[in-house]
C-alpha positions as CSV (number, residue, x, y, z in Angstrom):
1,M,81.8,112.8,120.7
2,N,80.9,116.2,122.3
3,R,83.0,118.0,119.7
4,L,81.2,116.2,116.9
5,R,77.8,117.2,118.5
6,I,78.8,120.9,118.8
7,F,80.2,120.9,115.2
8,L,77.0,119.4,113.8
9,T,74.8,121.8,115.8
10,I,76.7,124.8,114.5
11,A,76.6,123.5,111.0
12,V,72.9,122.9,111.1
13,A,72.3,126.3,112.7
14,L,74.3,128.1,110.1
15,S,72.6,126.3,107.2
16,L,69.2,127.1,108.6
17,G,70.2,130.7,109.3
18,A,71.3,131.1,105.7
19,C,68.0,130.0,104.4
20,S,65.8,132.4,106.5
21,N,66.0,135.0,109.2
22,F,64.6,132.7,111.9
23,V,64.3,129.0,112.8
24,K,60.9,127.5,113.7
25,R,60.8,125.8,117.0
26,D,59.6,122.5,115.6
27,E,62.4,122.5,113.0
28,F,65.0,123.2,115.7
29,D,63.6,120.5,117.9
30,S,63.6,118.0,115.0
31,T,67.2,118.9,114.1
32,V,68.3,118.5,117.8
33,A,66.5,115.1,118.0
34,D,68.3,114.0,114.8
35,L,71.6,115.1,116.2
36,R,71.0,113.2,119.5
37,A,70.0,110.1,117.5
38,T,73.2,110.3,115.4
39,D,75.3,110.8,118.5
40,S,73.7,107.8,120.2
41,A,74.2,105.7,117.1
42,L,77.9,106.7,116.9
43,A,78.4,106.0,120.6
44,S,76.8,102.6,120.2
45,G,78.9,101.8,117.1
46,S,82.1,102.8,119.0
47,S,81.1,100.5,121.9
48,D,80.4,97.6,119.5
49,L,83.8,98.1,117.8
50,R,85.6,98.2,121.1
51,Q,83.9,95.0,122.2
52,Q,84.9,93.3,118.8
53,L,88.5,94.4,119.2
54,E,88.6,93.1,122.8
55,Q,87.1,89.8,121.7
56,M,89.6,89.5,118.8
57,H,92.5,90.2,121.2
58,F,91.2,87.5,123.6
59,R,90.8,85.0,120.8
60,F,94.4,85.6,119.5
61,S,95.8,85.3,123.0
62,E,93.8,82.1,123.6
63,L,95.1,80.7,120.3
64,T,98.7,81.7,121.1
65,D,98.4,79.9,124.5
66,N,97.0,76.8,122.9
67,L,99.8,76.7,120.3
68,Q,102.5,77.3,122.8
69,S,101.3,74.5,125.1
70,R,101.2,72.1,122.2
71,F,104.6,73.2,120.7
72,Q,106.7,73.1,123.8
73,S,108.6,70.0,122.7
74,Y,109.2,71.1,119.1
75,D,111.7,73.4,117.4
76,A,109.3,76.2,116.8
77,Q,108.9,79.9,117.8
78,I,105.4,81.4,118.3
79,A,105.0,85.2,118.1
80,H,101.8,87.2,118.6
81,L,102.4,90.4,116.6
82,Q,100.0,93.1,115.5
83,G,97.0,91.0,115.1
84,R,98.9,88.1,113.6
85,I,100.2,84.8,115.1
86,Q,103.3,83.5,113.5
87,V,104.7,80.0,114.0
88,D,108.2,79.8,112.7
89,M,109.6,76.3,112.1
90,S,113.2,76.1,111.0
91,A,115.0,73.5,108.9
92,N,111.9,71.9,107.4
93,F,113.6,71.1,104.1
94,A,116.8,69.7,102.8
95,Y,119.0,71.7,100.4
96,D,117.3,72.2,97.0
97,D,114.3,70.1,98.0
98,A,110.6,70.7,98.7
99,T,109.8,67.3,100.2
100,L,108.2,67.5,103.7
101,R,110.3,65.4,106.1
102,E,108.7,62.8,108.3
103,E,110.1,64.4,111.5
104,D,108.3,67.7,110.6
105,K,104.9,66.1,110.3
106,A,104.2,65.8,114.1
107,P,104.3,69.5,114.8
108,L,102.1,70.2,111.7
109,D,99.7,67.6,113.1
110,E,99.6,69.5,116.4
111,F,99.1,72.8,114.6
112,A,96.1,71.4,112.6
113,N,94.6,69.7,115.7
114,V,94.7,72.9,117.7
115,L,92.9,74.8,114.9
116,I,90.3,72.1,114.3
117,D,89.6,71.6,118.0
118,Y,89.5,75.2,119.2
119,H,89.6,77.7,116.3
120,P,87.9,76.3,113.2
121,N,87.4,79.6,111.5
122,V,91.0,80.8,111.3
123,M,92.8,81.8,108.1
124,V,96.3,80.4,107.7
125,T,99.0,81.6,105.3
126,V,101.9,79.2,104.7
127,E,105.0,81.2,103.9
128,G,107.8,79.3,102.1
129,F,111.5,80.3,102.3
130,T,114.9,79.2,100.9
131,D,118.5,79.9,101.6
132,P,120.2,82.4,99.2
133,A,122.1,79.8,97.1
134,G,121.2,79.8,93.4
135,D,119.0,82.0,91.3
136,A,116.4,84.3,93.0
137,E,113.6,83.3,90.5
138,Y,114.3,79.7,91.1
139,N,114.3,80.2,94.9
140,K,110.9,82.0,94.6
141,W,109.6,78.9,92.9
142,L,111.2,76.5,95.4
143,G,109.8,78.5,98.3
144,M,106.3,78.2,96.8
145,E,106.8,74.4,96.3
146,R,107.7,74.1,100.0
147,A,104.7,76.2,101.1
148,K,102.4,74.1,98.8
149,A,103.7,70.9,100.3
150,V,102.9,72.1,103.8
151,R,99.5,73.5,102.7
152,Q,98.6,70.2,101.2
153,Y,99.6,68.3,104.3
154,L,97.5,70.6,106.5
155,I,94.5,70.2,104.2
156,Q,94.9,66.4,104.4
157,N,94.8,66.7,108.1
158,G,91.4,68.4,108.2
159,L,92.0,72.1,107.6
160,P,89.6,73.5,104.9
161,A,91.3,74.2,101.6
162,D,89.8,77.7,101.4
163,K,91.2,78.6,104.8
164,V,94.9,77.8,103.9
165,R,96.9,79.9,101.5
166,A,100.5,79.5,100.2
167,V,103.0,82.2,99.4
168,S,106.7,82.3,98.7
169,Y,109.3,84.8,99.9
170,G,112.2,82.7,98.4
171,E,115.5,84.1,99.5
172,D,114.1,87.4,100.7
173,D,116.9,89.2,102.6
174,N,114.6,90.6,105.2
175,R,113.2,87.2,106.2
176,Q,116.4,85.0,106.4
177,I,117.0,83.6,109.8
178,K,120.8,83.5,109.1
179,P,121.4,86.2,106.5
180,G,123.5,85.0,103.6
181,A,124.0,81.5,104.9
182,W,123.4,78.5,102.7
183,G,124.2,74.8,102.5
184,D,124.6,73.2,105.9
185,A,125.0,76.6,107.5
186,G,121.8,77.9,106.0
187,S,119.5,75.1,107.1
188,A,117.5,77.6,109.3
189,N,116.6,79.6,106.2
190,R,115.0,76.6,104.5
191,R,111.7,76.7,106.3
192,V,108.1,77.6,106.3
193,A,106.3,80.0,108.6
194,L,102.6,79.4,109.5
195,V,100.8,82.7,109.9
196,I,97.3,83.1,111.3
197,D,96.3,86.5,110.0
198,Y,92.6,86.5,110.6
199,V,90.3,85.0,113.2
200,A,86.5,85.2,112.5
201,S,84.5,86.7,115.4
């Protein structure tokens, strides 16, 4: 902030000096007052931004804690990474199928309930995945069908439609739980991940 003030003062002094051989006292005082006002505004903006970031971090931590306490009894992993919360649920779908299984509805109910009860303004992205068997284009479609099935279920359980998105990564190598595994061995790859990537302040 001090460096900015010095730089602005020098820049103003040089520009005024270029226009005339002297600077009037009232012009100098006005320029200094403007610089001080700008400096104060920048300091205030920096403080506000820092408070917003701290509040965002607190909200993400609180939401992570809420989800972890509700998901203790389910086969799910919750990670808080770089401003995102990811809930990984494995083996949600049978081979070559996009039907949501009955046993996977309970954890989705818990997920929806936590968001509705404590964090109603979140944005959720449902990410769909497949194992690598079959055609990549087909798997992209199948991953989207899985993501859409979960999205629809979450909406039916009270999450606003405009707050839940669906995307597919299909058989993306970088996102497979068990790289290259398919059939019975690749059940962990046939899943959805629920990603909370924005929390309104």
